[in-house]
N, C-alpha and C positions, 0 to 999 in steps of 0.2 A: 535486415532490420530486426531488431529485438524490441519487444513491447512489454512494459510492466503495467499491469492493470490492477487497480486497487479501489475498492469501496465504491461509493455512489458518486454521481456527477456532483462536483462541488467540493466543499471543504472536508468531507469525510476522508479525503486523501490523508489528512493530517492525523486522523484518529485511528487508522488501521495500521500505520507504520510505513506509508509510502516513502517518506523522506529517509527512513532507515534503510529499507530494502533498495531504494533508489541509490543511496550512497554505496551499498555493497555492489550492486550491478555495475554502476558507472565506474567504480574503482577497479573492478575486475577487468572491464573492457579497457580502461585507460592503461592499466598495468601491462596488459597483454600487447596493446598497440605500441607502447614505448619499446617493447622488445623486438617487434616485427616490422616497424616502419621507421623511415627516416624522419627525424624531427621536423624537417622542412616541409614534409608532405602534409602536415596537420596545420590547419588554419585556426589559431586560437580564438579568433573572433567568431568563426563559424561554431566552434564547440561551445560557445557561451550562449547559444540560442536556448531560450527557456524551453525545457524538454516536454512540457505538457501539451498534448495534442489539442485540447480544446481551449487553450488560453493563448491569446495573441492577436495580432493584426491579420488582415486578409492575405498579405504577402508572405506570411509565415510558412505556409505549406510549400511554396516554391523554394524558399531558402532551406527548409528542412530536407527537401528532395535532393539538394546539392551537398548535404553533409556526407562525409566519407563513411563507408561501411566500416564497422558496424554502427548503426544508428540506434541509440537507446532512447525510446520515446515512452513517456508516462501518459496514462489516461485513467479516468474514473468512469468512463462511459459504459453504458450497457452494450452488449454485443451488437444488437440491432442498430445502434447509433454509430457504429464504427464503419469505415469504408470497407466494402466487400473485398477489395484488393488485399487487405490484411489477411483474410482467411484463404483467399485463392492462391496467394503467394506462399502460404504455409509459414508466415513469419512466426518465430518462436514467441510465445506468450508466457510471461510469468504472472500468475494470478495470486494475489495476496489477499487473505481473509483473516478475520479476527473474531473472537467470540463476541456475540451481540451485546452481552451485558457490559463488557468493557468498552465496546464501541459507543454505546449510549452514554456511559459515564464520562468518557473522554470528550464526547461531543457536547455534553452539558457544560463542562468546564471551559471548553474552547469557545462556545457560544457566548458565555458570560464574560469572556476575556477579550472578545473582539467587538469593537464598537459598530462595525459594519453589519454585524449579524443580529438577529433577534435575540434578546436576552430574556431570561426567565427568573421570576422572583423566587421560585422554589423548585427543588428537584421534582416534586410531585407534579407541578405544572409541566415541566419538561417531559417527564415520563409519559403523561397522557398524550402529548403532542407526538412523541416518538412512536408510541404504540398505535395511534390512530392515523398514521401516515400524513400528518400535518406538518411535517418538516419540509423546508424549502427544497431539499434534494431527494425526496421520496422515501421509499421503504427499503430498509436494509435487507429484509427478508425477500422482497421482490428481486433485489439485486443478486442475492445468492441463488435464487431460483433460476433466474435467467442465465447466469454464467454457468450454472450446473449443467446446462445443455451441451456445454463445450468441454466440460471437465475431463472427459475421457479421451479427448483428441490427443494424438501423439505429439503435437506441437505445443501443447499446453502443459505447464508444470504448475501445480497448486502448492503453495506454501502458507503455513499459518504463522501468525505473529507469535503464538505460544511456542511452537516448535523451535523457532529461532531464538527465543529466550531460553529454552531448555539447553540448546547446544548450538551456539552461533557458529562455531568452527565447522561443524558438520553441515549446517545450513549453507555456509559459504562454499564449501566443496561441492555440495549437490547442485547449487546454482551454476557454478563454474562448469561442472560436467554436463549439465543440460544444455548450456549454450556453446559447448565445445571450446571452452577457454582453458588452454593448457598453461598452467603456472607451476612453479616449484613450490615445495612446502613452505619455504621461507617467504615467497611472495604472497601465498595465500594467507599466511599468518599475519602479514602486514595489513592485508585487507580486513581481517578479523579484528585486529587491534584498532584500526582507524574507524571501525564501525561500532565500537562500544558506545553505549549511551553517554557515558561520561565524556568520551572524546568528542562526540558530536555536540554535546551540550556546551562544552568549552569552546568549540569553534562556531557556535550558532550565530554569534554576532556578525561574524565574517560571512558565513554562508547564507543566513536568513535575515540579517539585519534586526530591526526592532521586533520582528515576529519570533525571533529565537526563543525568548523567555516564555512565550505562549506555547510554542510548538513542542518544546522539550520540557515537559512538566514533571513527569515521573518515570515514564518508560517501563512500567511494571505490568504485572498480570494480577488479575482478581481485585482491582481497585473498586469494582462494583459492590463489593461487600460493605463498603463504607456508606453506601447510599440506598441500596435496595431494601425494602421491607418485605415481610412475608407475602403479602398480597401481590406486590409487584413481581416478586420471584415467580409466583405461581402463574401470573399472566404472561410473563416472558417465556416460561417453560412451555406453556400451552401453545403459544404462537410458534415457537420453535418446532414442536411436535407436528403442528398442522402444516407448516410451510416447507420445512427443510430437513427434518430429522432423518427421513429415510433415504435421502439422496447421497451422492458421492461426497459432495461438499459438506453436508451435514455430519457425516461420519468423520470426515477429515478434521472437523472442529473439536472433536472429543468433548462434547457438551457436558457429559456426565462428570468429566474430570474437572473442567474449568468453570462450569456454570451452575452447579448444584450447591444449594446452601448447606 
């Protein structure tokens, strides 16, 4: 089993890039499987099982258990909320994180675009809720702190949204190497091309239905600069220093590069 972990429980999956990295990882596995297995050995209906661990009916886990190896499973849960078997079996975990200012910015736009979620009249209202842990899915800083306890494990690979934006081809190669997925340069390049923001946006109606236009908004870095004022920057910088700056994940985020005004 392979596991892709991203963001907080709930919709923050959409804000840190889970759909993007999920596309990359699923495409890598599918491309490899096509080379090594008979087409008849793969049940297309089974492969359509919604991959998020925490979403679905009670019988989902039994069906997921029958899926052929490798099983790609997504989740946004904190480590203490995951089955202990995941850690005991040394399942490989790809941990995706993103700079907190862009997470907040993306969450703000997403909340106001989804009728099922609380909306905010102003960015200032949203920022207060985000920083005082009044969001429906908890604190992003707490999430980073909890997963930091596992960041040094040999079966955990951490990747940032920003480094993927810097060099998607290298990111795809590193992910493939971590999971032991052996593909040719041509096959890897195909995965890179299919995981571009433009490609995924163009296919979003097919892959995500009506949510596509909301999920694939900009796909950029540093959009936070369009919303944060000086006071908000200082408050976020202080929170980062207090909660995560000195940790392995904190250093991985390159906060000084991506989050300083």
